[in-house]
N, CA, C and O atoms as a MOPAC input file, in Angstrom:
PM7 MOZYME 1SCF
protein

 N      8.71400 1    45.26300 1   -78.96600 1
 C      7.64500 1    44.53100 1   -78.14700 1
 C      8.38300 1    43.10200 1   -77.08800 1
 O      9.30800 1    42.31700 1   -77.29700 1
 N      7.45200 1    43.29700 1   -75.96300 1
 C      8.71600 1    42.77500 1   -74.90700 1
 C      7.83700 1    41.22100 1   -74.60400 1
 O      6.63200 1    41.41100 1   -74.43800 1
 N      8.23700 1    39.88500 1   -74.52200 1
 C      7.36600 1    39.41200 1   -74.64100 1
 C      6.86800 1    38.44200 1   -73.12600 1
 O      7.77500 1    37.76600 1   -72.64100 1
 N      6.09000 1    38.41000 1   -72.72900 1
 C      5.64900 1    38.33200 1   -71.33100 1
 C      6.16000 1    37.30900 1   -71.00700 1
 O      6.73700 1    36.54900 1   -71.78400 1
 N      5.99400 1    37.11000 1   -69.57100 1
 C      7.23000 1    36.33400 1   -68.85800 1
 C      5.83900 1    35.39500 1   -68.50700 1
 O      4.68000 1    35.76400 1   -68.31900 1
 N      6.45000 1    34.01200 1   -68.49600 1
 C      5.53700 1    32.86500 1   -68.73400 1
 C      5.91400 1    32.51300 1   -66.42200 1
 O      7.00200 1    32.36900 1   -65.86400 1
 N      4.55800 1    32.50900 1   -65.82600 1
 C      5.11900 1    31.97200 1   -64.40200 1
 C      5.29000 1    30.61200 1   -64.59300 1
 O      4.74000 1    30.04000 1   -65.53500 1
 N      6.22500 1    29.84800 1   -63.54000 1
 C      6.03100 1    28.44000 1   -63.38200 1
 C      4.59900 1    27.96600 1   -63.06100 1
 O      3.71500 1    28.68800 1   -62.60000 1
 N      4.46400 1    26.38800 1   -63.42800 1
 C      3.44300 1    26.46000 1   -62.59700 1
 C      3.78000 1    26.70500 1   -60.95100 1
 O      4.77100 1    27.29000 1   -60.51500 1
 N      2.75100 1    26.13400 1   -60.20600 1
 C      3.02700 1    25.24200 1   -58.62700 1
 C      2.81300 1    24.49300 1   -58.39000 1
 O      1.72000 1    23.98900 1   -58.64700 1
 N      3.91900 1    23.83100 1   -57.61100 1
 C      3.49700 1    22.38400 1   -57.78800 1
 C      2.67500 1    22.46800 1   -56.38000 1
 O      2.48200 1    23.24000 1   -55.44100 1
 N      2.23500 1    20.86700 1   -56.95500 1
 C      0.33600 1    20.44100 1   -55.88500 1
 C      0.96200 1    20.64100 1   -54.75600 1
 O      2.08100 1    21.14800 1   -54.68400 1
 N      0.05600 1    20.12600 1   -53.46700 1
 C      0.63400 1    19.69800 1   -52.33700 1
 C      1.37200 1    18.20500 1   -52.44500 1
 O      2.33100 1    18.06700 1   -51.68500 1
 N      1.03500 1    17.05500 1   -53.31200 1
 C      1.08300 1    15.61900 1   -53.53400 1
 C      2.50700 1    16.14700 1   -54.16500 1
 O      3.47200 1    15.76800 1   -53.50200 1
 N      2.73200 1    16.70800 1   -54.97100 1
 C      4.20000 1    16.60600 1   -55.79800 1
 C      5.46000 1    17.85800 1   -54.58800 1
 O      6.66800 1    17.91400 1   -54.82000 1
 N      4.85700 1    18.59700 1   -53.54000 1
 C      5.51900 1    18.88700 1   -52.79300 1
 C      6.33700 1    17.75500 1   -51.46000 1
 O      7.45800 1    17.64900 1   -50.96300 1
 N      4.90100 1    17.03000 1   -51.30400 1
 C      5.57300 1    16.42700 1   -50.78300 1
 C      6.77000 1    15.46200 1   -50.59800 1
 O      7.45200 1    15.06700 1   -49.65200 1
 N      6.69900 1    15.21600 1   -52.26900 1
 C      7.07900 1    14.08000 1   -53.06800 1
 C      9.12800 1    14.62900 1   -53.24300 1
 O     10.21100 1    14.07600 1   -53.05100 1
 N      8.59200 1    16.11400 1   -53.74600 1
 C      9.89800 1    17.09000 1   -53.89900 1
 C     10.22300 1    16.62300 1   -52.43300 1
 O     10.92000 1    15.61000 1   -52.49300 1
 N      9.91600 1    17.07300 1   -50.90100 1
 C     10.54100 1    17.54600 1   -49.80200 1
 C     11.20600 1    16.11100 1   -49.14500 1
 O     11.72400 1    16.07500 1   -48.02900 1
 N     11.09300 1    15.00700 1   -50.01000 1
 C     11.39400 1    13.77800 1   -49.57200 1
 C      9.86500 1    13.49800 1   -48.10200 1
 O     10.45500 1    13.41500 1   -47.02500 1
 N      8.82800 1    13.40600 1   -47.95300 1
 C      7.88100 1    13.85000 1   -46.87500 1
 C      7.44000 1    12.31000 1   -47.88900 1
 O      7.70100 1    12.06500 1   -49.06600 1
 N      6.52800 1    11.30900 1   -46.63100 1
 C      6.23400 1    10.14900 1   -47.44800 1
 C      4.58900 1    10.49700 1   -47.34100 1
 O      4.18500 1    10.98300 1   -46.28400 1
 N      4.05300 1    10.35500 1   -47.96500 1
 C      2.23200 1    10.68000 1   -48.34700 1
 C      1.83300 1     9.56100 1   -47.70100 1
 O      2.06300 1     8.39200 1   -48.01000 1
 N      1.09200 1    10.08000 1   -46.59000 1
 C      0.03000 1     9.28200 1   -46.04600 1
 C     -0.92700 1     9.33200 1   -45.91400 1
 O     -1.39300 1    10.33200 1   -45.36800 1
 N     -1.67200 1     8.39300 1   -46.29500 1
 C     -3.66600 1     8.11000 1   -46.56600 1
 C     -4.50900 1     8.30500 1   -45.86000 1
 O     -3.97500 1     8.20000 1   -44.75600 1
 N     -5.87500 1     8.60900 1   -45.66100 1
 C     -6.66600 1     7.73100 1   -44.19400 1
 C     -7.37300 1     6.57100 1   -44.76500 1
 O     -8.01600 1     6.47600 1   -45.81000 1
 N     -7.11800 1     5.73600 1   -43.87100 1
 C     -7.64700 1     4.53300 1   -44.02800 1
 C     -8.86200 1     4.61500 1   -44.89500 1
 O     -9.69300 1     5.52300 1   -44.90800 1
 N     -8.83100 1     3.22500 1   -45.81500 1
 C    -10.01300 1     2.75800 1   -47.34500 1
 C    -10.87400 1     0.91600 1   -46.79000 1
 O    -10.82700 1    -0.21300 1   -47.27700 1
 N    -11.63600 1     1.59500 1   -45.44300 1
 C    -11.95200 1    -0.38300 1   -45.66500 1
 C    -13.15900 1    -1.15900 1   -46.91400 1
 O    -13.80500 1    -2.20600 1   -46.87300 1
 N    -13.03800 1     0.01000 1   -48.01700 1
 C    -14.04500 1    -0.38400 1   -48.49100 1
 C    -13.01800 1    -0.16200 1   -50.49700 1
 O    -13.66800 1     0.04900 1   -51.52000 1
 N    -12.02400 1    -0.24600 1   -50.48800 1
 C    -11.32600 1    -0.08900 1   -51.72000 1
 C    -11.75200 1    -0.54500 1   -52.98100 1
 O    -11.12600 1    -0.02500 1   -53.90400 1
 N    -12.70900 1    -1.43600 1   -53.34900 1
 C    -13.73500 1    -1.77400 1   -54.12900 1
 C    -14.39800 1    -0.67100 1   -54.69700 1
 O    -14.35000 1    -0.28200 1   -55.86400 1
 N    -15.30200 1    -0.00600 1   -53.31700 1
 C    -15.55800 1     1.17600 1   -53.93600 1
 C    -14.83600 1     2.43600 1   -54.84900 1
 O    -15.51400 1     3.05600 1   -55.66800 1
 N    -13.61600 1     2.69900 1   -54.65700 1
 C    -12.96100 1     3.69100 1   -55.04400 1
 C    -12.19800 1     3.06200 1   -56.02500 1
 O    -11.04800 1     3.46700 1   -56.19600 1
 N    -12.71600 1     1.95500 1   -56.84100 1
 C    -11.30000 1     1.32100 1   -58.26700 1
 C    -12.70100 1     1.74500 1   -58.85800 1
 O    -12.66000 1     2.18000 1   -60.01000 1
 N    -13.99400 1     1.68200 1   -58.21400 1
 C    -14.74700 1     1.36400 1   -59.37700 1
 C    -15.54800 1     3.46400 1   -59.78400 1
 O    -15.79900 1     3.96500 1   -60.88000 1
 N    -15.70300 1     4.12800 1   -58.26700 1
 C    -15.52200 1     5.34400 1   -58.49600 1
 C    -14.41200 1     5.74000 1   -60.08400 1
 O    -14.63900 1     6.20400 1   -61.20100 1
 N    -13.32800 1     5.29200 1   -59.42700 1
 C    -12.47600 1     5.59700 1   -60.56100 1
 C    -12.72600 1     5.28800 1   -62.06700 1
 O    -12.89300 1     6.14900 1   -62.93000 1
 N    -12.72900 1     3.95500 1   -62.26100 1
 C    -13.28100 1     3.03600 1   -63.64800 1
 C    -15.19500 1     4.22500 1   -63.83700 1
 O    -15.60200 1     4.59200 1   -64.93900 1
 N    -15.76200 1     4.46400 1   -62.82500 1
 C    -16.72500 1     5.34500 1   -64.15700 1
 C    -15.98900 1     6.45700 1   -64.27400 1
 O    -15.72200 1     6.75300 1   -65.43900 1
 N    -15.54600 1     7.21800 1   -63.38400 1
 C    -14.70400 1     8.79500 1   -63.73600 1
 C    -15.06600 1     9.55600 1   -62.66900 1
 O    -16.26900 1     9.76500 1   -62.51000 1
 N    -14.16300 1    10.08100 1   -61.79200 1
 C    -14.43000 1    11.16500 1   -61.44800 1
 C    -15.52100 1    11.28000 1   -60.65500 1
 O    -16.06900 1    10.90800 1   -59.61700 1
 N    -15.61700 1    12.28700 1   -62.06800 1
 C    -16.88900 1    13.40500 1   -62.23000 1
 C    -17.36200 1    13.14300 1   -63.47100 1
 O    -17.09300 1    12.07300 1   -64.01700 1
 N    -18.45200 1    14.49100 1   -64.32400 1
 C    -18.32100 1    14.12000 1   -65.61500 1
 C    -18.08400 1    15.54000 1   -66.06000 1
 O    -17.86200 1    16.33000 1   -65.14300 1
 N    -18.08700 1    16.10100 1   -67.49100 1
 C    -17.83200 1    17.64800 1   -67.55800 1
 C    -19.45500 1    18.27400 1   -67.63500 1
 O    -20.46800 1    17.68600 1   -68.01400 1
 N    -19.35600 1    19.18600 1   -67.30900 1
 C    -20.69100 1    20.09500 1   -66.73900 1
 C    -20.16800 1    21.45000 1   -67.71500 1
 O    -19.05800 1    21.69700 1   -68.18800 1
 N    -21.29100 1    22.09500 1   -67.78200 1
 C    -21.08700 1    23.34800 1   -69.03500 1
 C    -19.25600 1    24.31400 1   -68.67800 1
 O    -18.21200 1    24.43100 1   -69.32000 1
 N    -19.75800 1    24.79600 1   -67.31800 1
 C    -18.47100 1    25.57000 1   -66.84600 1
 C    -17.13800 1    24.62800 1   -65.86200 1
 O    -16.02700 1    25.11900 1   -65.66000 1
 N    -17.43100 1    23.66000 1   -65.50900 1
 C    -16.46400 1    23.00400 1   -65.11700 1
 C    -16.60400 1    21.18700 1   -64.23700 1
 O    -17.72100 1    21.15600 1   -63.72000 1
 N    -16.05300 1    20.19900 1   -64.04000 1
 C    -16.93000 1    19.56500 1   -63.63000 1
 C    -18.16600 1    19.74100 1   -63.12500 1
 O    -18.64200 1    20.87600 1   -63.13800 1
 N    -19.15000 1    18.29000 1   -62.41600 1
 C    -20.13800 1    18.30700 1   -62.01500 1
 C    -20.09200 1    16.39300 1   -61.45400 1
 O    -19.43900 1    15.40500 1   -61.79000 1
 N    -20.99600 1    16.63800 1   -60.63200 1
 C    -20.49800 1    14.99900 1   -59.73000 1
 C    -21.43000 1    13.88900 1   -60.31900 1
 O    -22.62800 1    14.04800 1   -60.55500 1
 N    -20.71700 1    12.74700 1   -60.52100 1
 C    -21.62700 1    11.54300 1   -61.61300 1
 C    -22.69900 1    11.83200 1   -61.57400 1
 O    -23.02400 1    12.34700 1   -60.50400 1
 N    -23.58600 1    11.71800 1   -62.41400 1
 C    -25.22600 1    11.37000 1   -62.53600 1
 C    -25.81800 1    10.32400 1   -61.66000 1
 O    -24.86500 1    10.07600 1   -60.92100 1
 N    -26.59000 1     9.71600 1   -61.35900 1
 C    -27.35400 1     8.67300 1   -61.56500 1
 C    -26.86900 1     8.28000 1   -62.79800 1
 O    -25.88500 1     7.54200 1   -62.79700 1
 N    -27.38900 1     8.64400 1   -63.92200 1
 C    -27.56600 1     8.39100 1   -64.92500 1
 C    -26.10600 1     7.29400 1   -65.61400 1
 O    -25.87100 1     6.29000 1   -66.28600 1
 N    -25.68000 1     8.03500 1   -65.09700 1
 C    -24.28300 1     7.85500 1   -65.55400 1
 C    -24.08900 1     6.20800 1   -64.69900 1
 O    -24.03800 1     5.09300 1   -65.21900 1
 N    -24.02600 1     6.51700 1   -63.51300 1
 C    -24.14200 1     4.93900 1   -62.98800 1
 C    -24.40400 1     3.70900 1   -62.91300 1
 O    -23.90000 1     2.64800 1   -62.54200 1
 N    -25.70800 1     4.29500 1   -63.54800 1
 C    -27.06400 1     3.40700 1   -64.00700 1
 C    -25.85900 1     2.73700 1   -65.65500 1
 O    -25.08100 1     1.78300 1   -65.66500 1
 N    -26.09900 1     3.42400 1   -66.44900 1
 C    -25.04300 1     3.02500 1   -67.65400 1
 C    -23.98500 1     2.48300 1   -67.49800 1
 O    -23.63800 1     1.68400 1   -68.36900 1
 N    -23.31400 1     2.66600 1   -66.61700 1
 C    -22.28700 1     2.22200 1   -66.17300 1
 C    -21.97200 1     0.79300 1   -65.66000 1
 O    -20.95400 1     0.12700 1   -65.85000 1
 N    -23.18100 1     0.46200 1   -64.91000 1
 C    -23.67300 1    -0.85900 1   -64.59400 1
 C    -24.04300 1    -1.42200 1   -65.40400 1
 O    -23.81300 1    -2.62500 1   -65.28000 1
 N    -24.85100 1    -0.99300 1   -66.76800 1
 C    -25.50800 1    -2.06700 1   -67.84900 1
 C    -24.48200 1    -2.28400 1   -68.74400 1
 O    -24.74500 1    -3.27700 1   -69.42300 1
 N    -22.93400 1    -1.55100 1   -69.17500 1
 C    -22.22600 1    -1.42200 1   -69.87100 1
 C    -20.64700 1    -2.70500 1   -69.57700 1
 O    -19.92300 1    -3.01400 1   -70.52400 1
 N    -20.42800 1    -3.21900 1   -68.22800 1
 C    -20.40700 1    -4.11100 1   -67.34400 1
 C    -20.66200 1    -5.24400 1   -66.59600 1
 O    -20.16400 1    -6.16000 1   -65.94200 1
 N    -21.77500 1    -4.69100 1   -67.04600 1
 C    -22.78100 1    -6.68300 1   -66.16400 1
 C    -22.45100 1    -6.48100 1   -65.12900 1
 O    -22.44600 1    -7.55500 1   -64.52800 1
 N    -21.90800 1    -5.06000 1   -64.01100 1
 C    -21.73000 1    -4.92400 1   -62.46000 1
 C    -22.93200 1    -4.85600 1   -62.00100 1
 O    -23.79300 1    -4.46400 1   -62.78900 1
 N    -23.31500 1    -5.19500 1   -60.68000 1
 C    -24.93800 1    -4.63700 1   -60.52900 1
 C    -23.98500 1    -4.03600 1   -59.17400 1
 O    -23.28900 1    -4.75800 1   -58.45900 1
 N    -24.08600 1    -3.09700 1   -59.08100 1
 C    -24.10300 1    -2.40900 1   -57.44500 1
 C    -25.62400 1    -2.41700 1   -56.70200 1
 O    -26.66500 1    -1.93800 1   -57.15100 1
 N    -25.42900 1    -3.06200 1   -55.52300 1
 C    -26.26200 1    -2.42500 1   -54.37100 1
 C    -26.68300 1    -0.75500 1   -54.36200 1
 O    -26.15600 1     0.28700 1   -54.75100 1
 N    -27.87900 1    -1.12800 1   -53.71700 1
 C    -28.23300 1     0.36700 1   -53.13500 1
 C    -27.25500 1     1.42900 1   -52.33500 1
 O    -27.23900 1     2.64700 1   -52.16000 1
 N    -26.50600 1     0.38000 1   -51.97300 1
 C    -25.61900 1     1.14600 1   -50.39900 1
 C    -24.39300 1     2.10200 1   -51.57400 1
 O    -24.15200 1     3.29500 1   -51.76100 1
 N    -23.88300 1     0.81600 1   -52.13700 1
 C    -22.57500 1     0.68600 1   -53.32500 1
 C    -22.76400 1     2.14000 1   -54.25700 1
 O    -22.10500 1     3.17700 1   -54.17400 1
 N    -23.91400 1     1.80800 1   -55.16600 1
 C    -24.29500 1     3.47800 1   -55.95400 1
 C    -24.40600 1     4.63800 1   -55.22100 1
 O    -24.03500 1     5.66500 1   -55.78900 1
 N    -24.84700 1     4.73000 1   -54.03900 1
 C    -25.72700 1     5.76400 1   -53.42000 1
 C    -24.19200 1     6.65700 1   -53.27800 1
 O    -23.85200 1     7.72800 1   -53.78200 1
 N    -23.30900 1     5.50300 1   -52.17600 1
 C    -21.62600 1     5.45300 1   -52.06400 1
 C    -20.87900 1     6.02500 1   -53.14000 1
 O    -20.32500 1     7.10700 1   -52.94400 1
 N    -20.80700 1     5.59900 1   -53.96900 1
 C    -20.09400 1     6.51300 1   -55.14000 1
 C    -20.72200 1     7.44200 1   -55.40900 1
 O    -19.93400 1     8.38800 1   -55.40400 1
 N    -22.42500 1     8.03500 1   -55.83300 1
 C    -22.38300 1     9.43400 1   -55.97300 1
 C    -21.88100 1    10.26900 1   -54.91100 1
 O    -21.35800 1    11.36300 1   -55.12100 1
 N    -22.03400 1     9.76700 1   -53.79200 1
 C    -21.71000 1    10.42700 1   -52.78000 1
 C    -20.45300 1    11.32300 1   -52.54100 1
 O    -20.37800 1    12.49500 1   -52.17300 1
 N    -19.45400 1    10.37700 1   -52.87400 1
 C    -17.94500 1    10.13600 1   -52.91900 1
 C    -17.46500 1    11.20000 1   -54.33800 1
 O    -16.39400 1    11.77800 1   -54.52100 1
 N    -18.65500 1    11.17400 1   -55.16100 1
 C    -18.37800 1    12.40400 1   -56.42900 1
 C    -18.95200 1    13.40000 1   -56.04200 1
 O    -18.51800 1    14.46800 1   -56.47400 1
 N    -19.86500 1    13.42200 1   -55.30700 1
 C    -20.61800 1    14.78000 1   -54.88100 1
 C    -19.18700 1    15.37300 1   -53.78200 1
 O    -18.93900 1    16.57700 1   -53.84600 1
 N    -18.62100 1    14.79900 1   -53.16100 1
 C    -17.29200 1    15.09900 1   -52.20600 1
 C    -16.18100 1    15.60200 1   -52.77400 1
 O    -15.44000 1    16.42300 1   -52.23300 1
 N    -16.06800 1    15.23100 1   -53.63400 1
 C    -14.48300 1    14.82600 1   -54.44200 1
 C    -15.47300 1    16.08100 1   -55.40800 1
 O    -14.52700 1    16.83600 1   -55.63200 1
 N    -16.44000 1    16.63800 1   -55.95900 1
 C    -16.29200 1    17.85400 1   -56.97100 1
 C    -16.56500 1    19.21700 1   -55.66600 1
 O    -16.47600 1    20.32200 1   -56.20200 1
 N    -16.82200 1    19.28700 1   -54.35000 1
 C    -17.18200 1    19.91700 1   -53.50000 1
 C    -15.55100 1    20.22700 1   -53.40200 1
 O    -15.10900 1    21.07800 1   -54.17400 1
 N    -14.74100 1    19.64000 1   -52.58200 1
 C    -13.39900 1    19.73800 1   -53.03600 1
 C    -12.45500 1    20.73500 1   -53.18500 1
 O    -11.84900 1    21.56800 1   -52.51200 1
 N    -12.61700 1    20.11300 1   -54.96600 1
 C    -11.92300 1    20.78700 1   -56.20400 1
 C    -12.15900 1    21.89300 1   -55.79100 1
 O    -11.14500 1    22.57200 1   -55.62800 1
 N    -13.40300 1    22.52800 1   -55.46600 1
 C    -13.74200 1    23.62100 1   -55.42500 1
 C    -13.10200 1    24.55800 1   -54.51200 1
 O    -12.60200 1    25.63700 1   -54.82900 1
 N    -13.16900 1    24.00500 1   -53.26000 1
 C    -12.66600 1    24.34000 1   -51.94000 1
 C    -11.02500 1    24.96200 1   -51.74500 1
 O    -10.48500 1    25.88400 1   -51.13300 1
 N    -10.51700 1    23.56600 1   -52.89600 1
 C     -9.13000 1    23.70500 1   -52.91200 1
 C     -8.54700 1    24.98700 1   -53.73100 1
 O     -7.38700 1    25.34600 1   -53.93500 1
 N     -9.91100 1    25.58600 1   -54.15600 1
 C     -8.93000 1    26.85300 1   -55.35200 1
 C     -8.40000 1    27.55500 1   -54.85500 1
 O     -7.37100 1    28.07300 1   -55.28900 1
 N     -9.12900 1    27.89400 1   -53.38000 1
 C     -7.90400 1    28.86100 1   -52.45500 1
 C     -6.49400 1    28.12100 1   -52.01000 1
 O     -6.38000 1    26.92000 1   -51.77000 1
 N     -5.37000 1    29.18700 1   -51.95100 1
 C     -4.39500 1    28.99500 1   -51.53200 1
 C     -4.89300 1    28.38400 1   -50.00000 1
 O     -4.89300 1    27.24100 1   -49.54100 1
 N     -5.25000 1    29.50500 1   -49.52600 1
 C     -5.04000 1    28.88900 1   -47.84000 1
 C     -5.93600 1    27.56600 1   -47.41500 1
 O     -5.83100 1    27.28200 1   -46.22200 1
 N     -6.81900 1    26.69200 1   -48.21300 1
 C     -7.55300 1    25.48000 1   -47.62100 1
 C     -6.63600 1    24.72000 1   -47.04200 1
 O     -5.48000 1    24.93900 1   -47.40200 1
 N     -6.79100 1    23.96800 1   -46.32500 1
 C     -6.40300 1    22.84400 1   -45.66200 1
 C     -6.81700 1    21.59300 1   -46.70200 1
 O     -7.74600 1    21.66000 1   -47.50700 1
 N     -5.90800 1    20.40500 1   -46.50900 1
 C     -6.19700 1    19.42600 1   -47.16000 1
 C     -6.99100 1    18.62400 1   -46.14500 1
 O     -7.07800 1    18.57900 1   -44.91800 1
 N     -7.66200 1    17.86300 1   -47.44000 1
 C     -8.80000 1    17.22300 1   -46.16900 1
 C     -8.68900 1    16.23600 1   -44.86700 1
 O     -9.25500 1    16.26700 1   -43.77400 1
 N     -7.87800 1    15.48900 1   -45.34600 1
 C     -7.44500 1    15.11400 1   -44.58800 1
 C     -5.93700 1    15.12400 1   -44.19100 1
 O     -5.11200 1    15.48700 1   -45.02900 1
 N     -5.50400 1    14.69500 1   -42.80400 1
 C     -4.22200 1    15.12200 1   -42.27500 1
 C     -3.73400 1    14.21000 1   -40.93500 1
 O     -4.21400 1    14.33600 1   -39.80800 1
 N     -2.95700 1    13.52000 1   -41.21500 1
 C     -1.90300 1    12.54900 1   -40.29400 1
 C     -0.56900 1    13.47100 1   -39.24100 1
 O      0.10900 1    14.48400 1   -39.41400 1
 N     -0.68200 1    12.65700 1   -38.37100 1
 C     -0.07900 1    13.64100 1   -37.23700 1
 C      1.50000 1    14.07400 1   -38.03700 1
 O      1.95200 1    13.46000 1   -39.00300 1
 N      2.01800 1    14.99800 1   -37.51900 1
 C      2.93300 1    15.52500 1   -38.44800 1
 C      4.34800 1    15.20200 1   -38.13600 1
 O      5.02400 1    15.62500 1   -37.19800 1
 N      4.71900 1    14.28400 1   -39.19500 1
 C      6.50900 1    13.61400 1   -39.10000 1
 C      7.36100 1    15.09200 1   -38.72200 1
 O      7.18100 1    16.30500 1   -38.82400 1
 N      8.36200 1    14.16700 1   -38.24200 1
 C      9.53900 1    15.28400 1   -37.98100 1
 C     10.47300 1    15.67400 1   -39.02000 1
 O     11.39500 1    16.45500 1   -38.78300 1
 N     10.26700 1    15.14900 1   -40.18500 1
 C     10.32300 1    15.29300 1   -41.19700 1
 C      9.77300 1    16.81900 1   -41.82300 1
 O     10.58900 1    17.73100 1   -41.95800 1
 N      8.72600 1    16.95700 1   -42.08600 1
 C      7.86200 1    17.94600 1   -41.90100 1
 C      7.84000 1    18.72600 1   -41.04000 1
 O      7.16400 1    19.72600 1   -41.28000 1
 N      8.36400 1    18.67400 1   -40.00900 1
 C      8.74100 1    19.85800 1   -38.95400 1
 C      9.88100 1    20.32000 1   -38.81800 1
 O     10.08200 1    21.33200 1   -38.14700 1
 N     11.07500 1    19.49000 1   -39.59000 1
 C     11.93900 1    20.29400 1   -40.19700 1
 C     12.40500 1    21.51300 1   -40.99500 1
 O     13.24300 1    22.41500 1   -40.97100 1
 N     11.23700 1    20.95900 1   -41.82200 1
 C     11.48400 1    21.79000 1   -43.36400 1
 C     10.46400 1    22.76700 1   -42.96200 1
 O     10.47200 1    23.89600 1   -43.45300 1
 N      9.72400 1    22.46100 1   -42.23600 1
 C      8.89100 1    23.80900 1   -42.10000 1
 C      9.52300 1    25.27300 1   -41.42600 1
 O      9.43600 1    26.47000 1   -41.70000 1
 N     10.28800 1    24.34100 1   -40.25700 1
 C     11.57600 1    25.30500 1   -39.56200 1
 C     12.32100 1    25.82900 1   -40.68600 1
 O     12.36600 1    27.05300 1   -40.80000 1
 N     13.00000 1    24.99500 1   -41.65800 1
 C     13.92300 1    25.53900 1   -42.79300 1
 C     13.49700 1    26.42600 1   -42.93100 1
 O     14.16700 1    27.38800 1   -42.55600 1
 N     11.85200 1    26.76200 1   -43.66900 1
 C     11.64400 1    27.52500 1   -44.80800 1
 C     10.69200 1    28.89900 1   -44.01800 1
 O     10.06100 1    29.70200 1   -44.70500 1
 N     10.75200 1    28.98400 1   -42.13100 1
 C     10.46400 1    29.67400 1   -41.17400 1
 C     11.76900 1    30.66200 1   -41.02700 1
 O     11.73300 1    31.88600 1   -40.90900 1
 N     12.96900 1    29.79000 1   -41.06700 1
 C     14.13400 1    30.41500 1   -40.67400 1
 C     14.86500 1    31.29900 1   -42.37500 1
 O     15.65500 1    32.24300 1   -42.39000 1
 N     14.28300 1    30.61300 1   -43.54700 1
 C     14.72600 1    31.26500 1   -44.43000 1
 C     14.11300 1    32.78900 1   -44.86800 1
 O     14.69400 1    33.65100 1   -45.52700 1
 N     12.81600 1    32.83300 1   -44.31400 1
 C     11.94400 1    33.81400 1   -44.50100 1
 C     12.37600 1    34.55200 1   -43.66500 1
 O     12.66900 1    35.56500 1   -44.30000 1
 N     12.59300 1    34.70100 1   -42.72900 1
 C     12.49300 1    35.37800 1   -41.07700 1
 C     13.85700 1    35.25200 1   -40.41300 1
 O     14.23600 1    36.06000 1   -39.56500 1
 N     14.33100 1    34.57700 1   -40.67900 1
 C     16.47100 1    34.58000 1   -39.88200 1
 C     15.94600 1    33.72600 1   -38.59000 1
 O     14.86100 1    33.24500 1   -38.26500 1
 N     16.90200 1    33.76300 1   -38.16900 1
 C     17.64800 1    32.65100 1   -37.30400 1
 C     16.07300 1    33.13400 1   -35.86100 1
 O     15.57500 1    32.17300 1   -35.27500 1
 N     15.60100 1    34.41800 1   -35.55900 1
 C     14.54900 1    34.85400 1   -34.97600 1
 C     13.29300 1    33.71400 1   -34.25800 1
 O     12.71700 1    33.39300 1   -33.21800 1
 N     13.44900 1    33.38500 1   -36.00600 1
 C     12.00000 1    32.96600 1   -36.00500 1
 C     11.76900 1    31.34900 1   -34.78500 1
 O     10.73300 1    30.80100 1   -34.40700 1
 N     13.77700 1    30.91400 1   -34.38300 1
 C     13.67500 1    30.10500 1   -33.67600 1
 C     13.03500 1    30.32800 1   -32.36300 1
 O     12.50700 1    29.47300 1   -31.65100 1
 N     13.13200 1    31.35900 1   -32.18200 1
 C     12.31300 1    31.77200 1   -30.33200 1
 C     11.47600 1    31.56500 1   -30.24800 1
 O     11.00400 1    31.40300 1   -29.12300 1
 N     10.11700 1    31.31700 1   -32.26400 1
 C      9.30000 1    31.38100 1   -31.45500 1
 C      8.64300 1    29.54800 1   -31.52300 1
 O      7.58400 1    29.17300 1   -31.01800 1
 N      9.36300 1    28.91700 1   -32.07700 1
 C      9.48200 1    27.52100 1   -31.67600 1
 C      9.55300 1    26.62300 1   -30.43100 1
 O      9.09000 1    25.49000 1   -30.30000 1
 N     10.55900 1    27.73500 1   -29.11100 1
 C     10.93300 1    26.76900 1   -28.19700 1
 C      9.31200 1    26.97000 1   -27.76200 1
 O      8.83300 1    26.31000 1   -26.84000 1

């Protein structure tokens, strides 16, 4: 009996950028305390088949257990961010899903893309980039 080949897991976008030496740039965060609280509560809850957004109950119990009283807009924002996180996670399962946020393309990223194209198609691909 032959042993089945085990396929190595593909790198995440973040790991790929780090491996290629491309600096990881994030969008501006005008309310870091909200993100910190979201991460502390938990980005999601466990659902029957997959992660689900944080429930209002979970947010309420977190406040009760920590003694932190969120304002109404903070609680709504945390809930909305959890909903968006779950939705983006599901959308990102597609191989051709674009990242949710993208900064200007750096020269390093351009060089890496050109090198990959050349490796795939040879020097003829350089004619299309000019």
